[in-house]
C-alpha positions as CSV (number, residue, x, y, z in Angstrom):
1,M,47.5,302.4,107.9
2,K,47.5,298.7,109.0
3,N,50.8,297.1,109.8
4,D,50.4,294.7,106.7
5,T,49.7,297.5,104.2
6,A,53.4,298.1,103.2
7,P,54.0,294.4,102.6
8,D,50.8,294.3,100.6
9,L,51.9,297.1,98.4
10,T,55.2,295.3,97.7
11,F,53.3,292.1,97.0
12,F,50.8,293.7,94.5
13,V,53.7,295.7,92.7
14,L,55.4,292.3,92.2
15,L,52.3,290.6,91.0
16,A,51.5,293.4,88.5
17,K,55.0,293.2,87.2
18,L,55.1,289.4,86.7
19,S,51.5,289.3,85.5
20,S,51.3,285.7,86.8
21,M,50.2,284.0,90.0
22,T,52.6,281.1,89.5
23,A,55.6,283.4,88.8
24,T,54.8,285.5,91.8
25,A,54.5,282.4,94.0
26,R,57.9,281.2,92.6
27,E,59.4,284.6,93.3
28,L,58.1,284.7,97.0
29,G,58.9,281.1,97.7
30,I,55.1,280.2,98.4
31,T,52.4,278.2,96.8
32,P,50.1,279.6,94.0
33,P,47.0,279.1,96.2
34,A,48.8,281.2,98.9
35,V,49.2,284.0,96.4
36,T,45.5,283.7,95.3
37,K,44.4,283.8,99.0
38,R,46.6,286.8,99.8
39,L,45.2,288.8,96.8
40,S,41.6,287.8,97.7
41,L,42.1,289.1,101.3
42,M,43.5,292.4,99.8
43,E,40.5,292.7,97.5
44,Q,38.0,291.9,100.5
45,R,39.8,294.5,102.7
46,L,39.6,297.2,99.9
47,G,36.1,296.2,98.8
48,V,37.1,296.2,95.0
49,R,38.4,293.8,92.4
50,L,42.0,294.5,91.6
51,V,42.8,291.8,89.2
52,N,41.1,290.0,86.2
53,R,42.1,286.3,86.5
54,T,42.6,284.0,83.5
55,T,44.0,280.5,83.2
56,R,47.6,281.7,82.5
57,R,47.9,285.4,83.0
58,I,46.3,288.2,85.0
59,S,45.4,291.7,84.0
60,L,44.6,294.7,86.2
61,T,41.1,296.2,86.6
62,N,40.9,300.0,86.5
63,E,41.0,299.9,90.3
64,G,44.0,297.8,90.1
65,E,45.8,300.2,87.8
66,A,45.0,303.1,90.1
67,Y,46.2,301.0,93.2
68,L,49.5,300.0,91.4
69,S,50.3,303.6,90.5
70,Q,49.8,304.8,94.1
71,A,51.5,301.8,95.5
72,T,54.6,302.4,93.5
73,Q,54.7,306.0,94.6
74,I,54.3,305.2,98.2
75,L,57.0,302.5,98.1
76,N,59.3,305.1,96.4
77,Q,58.6,307.6,99.1
78,I,59.3,305.0,101.8
79,R,62.7,304.2,100.1
80,E,63.5,307.9,99.8
81,M,62.7,308.4,103.5
82,E,64.9,305.6,104.6
83,E,67.8,306.8,102.3
84,S,67.4,310.5,103.4
85,V,67.9,309.5,107.2
86,S,70.9,307.4,106.4
87,S,74.3,308.9,106.8
88,S,75.4,310.9,103.7
89,R,78.8,309.3,104.0
90,A,77.4,305.7,104.0
91,A,79.1,303.3,101.7
92,P,77.3,302.8,98.3
93,K,75.1,299.7,98.6
94,G,71.8,298.3,97.8
95,L,69.7,298.0,94.5
96,L,70.5,300.6,91.7
97,R,68.0,300.6,88.9
98,I,69.2,302.1,85.7
99,N,67.4,302.7,82.3
100,G,69.0,303.2,78.9
101,T,68.4,302.9,75.2
102,P,69.0,299.5,73.5
103,G,71.8,300.2,71.1
104,F,73.9,302.6,73.2
105,G,73.1,300.7,76.3
106,R,74.5,297.5,75.0
107,T,77.7,299.0,73.5
108,R,78.6,301.8,75.9
109,I,76.7,301.7,79.1
110,A,76.8,297.9,79.8
111,P,80.7,297.9,79.9
112,I,80.6,300.9,82.3
113,V,78.1,299.2,84.6
114,S,80.4,296.1,84.6
115,R,83.3,298.3,85.8
116,F,81.2,300.1,88.3
117,A,80.0,296.7,89.8
118,H,83.6,295.6,90.2
119,A,84.5,298.9,91.9
120,Y,81.3,298.8,94.2
121,P,80.6,295.2,94.9
122,E,77.9,296.0,97.5
123,V,75.7,297.8,94.9
124,E,73.3,295.5,92.9
125,V,72.8,297.0,89.6
126,E,69.8,296.4,87.3
127,L,70.2,297.8,83.7
128,H,67.0,297.9,81.8
129,L,67.1,298.9,78.0
130,T,63.9,300.2,76.5
131,D,63.1,302.3,73.4
132,R,59.9,303.7,74.8
133,P,59.7,306.7,77.0
134,I,59.9,305.9,80.8
135,S,58.9,307.4,84.0
136,L,61.6,307.4,86.7
137,V,58.9,307.9,89.4
138,E,56.3,305.5,88.3
139,E,58.7,302.8,87.2
140,A,61.1,303.2,90.1
141,Y,64.3,303.8,88.3
142,D,67.1,305.7,90.1
143,L,68.7,306.9,86.8
144,A,68.1,307.1,83.1
145,I,70.8,307.6,80.4
146,R,68.9,308.7,77.2
147,F,69.2,310.9,74.1
148,G,67.4,314.2,74.1
149,E,65.7,316.2,76.8
150,L,62.9,314.7,78.8
151,P,60.0,317.1,79.7
152,D,59.8,316.3,83.4
153,T,60.5,319.1,85.8
154,R,60.9,316.6,88.7
155,L,64.2,315.4,87.1
156,T,67.8,316.8,87.2
157,A,69.6,316.6,83.8
158,R,73.3,316.3,83.4
159,K,74.7,316.4,79.8
160,L,77.2,313.7,79.2
161,M,78.0,313.9,75.5
162,A,77.2,316.2,72.6
163,N,75.7,314.3,69.7
164,R,74.7,315.7,66.3
165,R,72.4,314.0,63.8
166,F,73.2,313.5,60.2
167,L,71.6,312.4,57.0
168,C,73.7,309.8,55.2
169,A,73.5,307.0,52.7
170,S,75.9,304.4,51.2
171,P,78.0,305.3,48.1
172,A,76.3,302.5,46.2
173,Y,72.8,304.0,46.9
174,L,73.9,307.6,45.9
175,K,75.5,306.3,42.8
176,K,72.3,304.6,41.7
177,H,69.8,307.1,42.8
178,G,71.7,310.4,43.0
179,E,72.3,312.7,45.8
180,P,69.5,315.0,47.2
181,K,70.3,318.7,47.6
182,T,67.1,320.1,49.1
183,P,64.4,318.8,51.6
184,A,62.0,318.6,48.6
185,D,64.4,316.1,46.9
186,L,63.8,313.6,49.7
187,H,60.3,313.0,48.4
188,H,61.9,311.2,45.5
189,H,64.2,309.0,47.5
190,R,64.0,305.8,49.6
191,C,64.3,306.8,53.2
192,I,65.0,304.2,56.0
193,L,62.7,304.9,58.9
194,H,63.4,304.3,62.6
195,R,60.2,303.9,64.6
196,Q,61.3,305.4,67.9
197,N,59.6,306.8,71.0
198,D,56.7,309.3,70.3
199,D,58.5,310.9,67.3
200,V,56.2,311.9,64.5
201,Y,56.6,308.8,62.3
202,G,58.2,309.4,59.0
203,T,58.6,313.3,59.5
204,W,62.2,314.7,59.5
205,R,63.0,318.2,60.7
206,L,65.7,320.1,58.7
207,L,67.0,323.5,59.6
208,K,68.8,325.9,57.4
209,G,69.6,329.2,59.4
210,K,66.4,330.1,61.2
211,T,64.2,328.3,58.6
212,E,62.8,324.9,59.6
213,E,61.2,322.4,57.1
214,L,59.2,319.3,58.1
215,V,59.5,316.7,55.4
216,K,57.3,313.6,55.3
217,V,59.5,310.8,54.0
218,R,58.8,307.4,52.7
219,G,60.7,304.1,52.5
220,A,60.5,300.4,51.8
221,V,61.8,299.4,55.2
222,S,61.4,300.5,58.8
223,S,62.3,299.2,62.2
224,N,62.2,300.1,65.9
225,D,65.8,298.7,66.2
226,G,68.7,301.2,65.6
227,D,71.2,298.5,64.7
228,I,68.9,297.1,62.0
229,V,68.3,300.5,60.5
230,M,72.1,301.1,60.4
231,N,72.8,297.8,58.7
232,W,70.1,298.5,56.1
233,A,71.8,301.9,55.3
234,L,75.1,300.1,54.9
235,D,73.4,297.6,52.6
236,G,72.3,300.5,50.4
237,Q,68.6,300.4,51.2
238,G,68.3,304.2,51.3
239,I,69.0,307.4,53.2
240,V,69.0,307.2,57.0
241,Q,68.9,309.8,59.8
242,R,71.4,308.8,62.5
243,S,73.3,310.3,65.3
244,E,77.1,311.0,65.4
245,W,78.1,308.2,67.7
246,D,76.2,305.8,65.4
247,V,77.7,306.8,62.1
248,A,81.2,308.4,62.9
249,K,83.2,305.2,62.1
250,Y,81.3,304.5,58.9
251,L,81.7,308.1,57.7
252,A,85.4,307.9,58.4
253,S,85.8,304.6,56.6
254,G,83.7,305.8,53.6
255,R,81.0,303.1,54.0
256,L,78.5,306.0,54.4
257,K,78.5,309.5,53.1
258,E,77.0,312.5,54.8
259,I,74.5,314.3,52.5
260,M,72.8,317.8,52.5
261,Q,75.6,319.2,54.7
262,G,74.0,322.7,54.4
263,Y,71.1,321.6,56.6
264,T,71.1,320.7,60.3
265,L,69.0,318.2,62.2
266,P,67.9,318.5,65.9
267,D,70.7,317.3,68.2
268,A,70.6,314.1,70.0
269,D,72.8,315.0,73.0
270,L,73.2,312.3,75.7
271,Y,71.8,313.2,79.2
272,L,71.8,311.5,82.5
273,Y,68.5,311.9,84.4
274,Y,67.8,311.4,88.1
275,L,65.3,312.6,90.6
276,T,65.8,316.0,92.1
277,R,66.4,315.4,95.7
278,S,68.2,317.3,98.6
279,N,70.1,314.1,99.6
280,L,71.0,311.6,96.9
281,P,71.6,308.1,98.1
282,A,75.2,307.1,98.2
283,K,74.8,304.5,95.4
284,V,73.3,307.1,93.1
285,R,75.9,309.7,93.8
286,A,78.7,307.1,93.2
287,F,77.3,306.0,89.9
288,I,76.9,309.7,88.7
289,D,80.4,310.5,89.5
290,F,81.7,307.2,88.0
291,L,79.7,307.7,84.8
292,A,80.8,311.3,84.4
293,E,84.5,310.4,84.8
294,E,84.0,307.6,82.2
295,F,82.7,310.1,79.6
296,R,85.4,312.8,80.5
297,S,88.1,310.1,79.9
């Protein structure tokens, strides 16, 4: 490997992330022509075109996508190597990248991150909130805090909070349209749909004992934002499927009513995910312990 390969990997990952020659130049403190020249030298050395250039944005070629994927993995391995040879008793410091879901991330995780940053001023925390499924390995996250189990055997999962799901609606909606008693009744009701992750859109799973029913529901409104979905339910737009942490206060106040209590829905327990390693970096261990203590208290 040439001596300039590792810096080139870092350069290319940044360029792919920003999708702009100008933004990359600004980030590196160099001129746009210097960015163009560096990319051209990389492409000449590799003998392939990595990027399609346009007047404003860039896009990766198939070779560029493959190079980005492997570059990200190599940089992660270099980072892990450096962390593994550091003292296990080293003070937590450096960049800590955390991923979470938008609604819960804003209301619960962001304040915890703020307290953690006060407690560990040498750790630089990046909190990214996304609804879509993410890869800790490919996107270089240290930790993810998400609802439900992730099917990745490379990750360690730590349960932070039990979290049931409910079907509920506003009293005003139920007074006007009646209350469903069975899954089949849902076909005759307005249901508020949350477009989230890779869930089968508009299909709800209801369980009674060992019997599971899949119900295809319909509604006049849908959104990928959980807060919007909740506000529509409060406004009487229809029946919604939400988790306990979302609706507990509204059930307690009577603004929403739980329905079909004889049926259960798949749980949405909260998990902390991180890469399975023999030696966790001090910054990761510190945040795991800090987060766990916050949820215990």
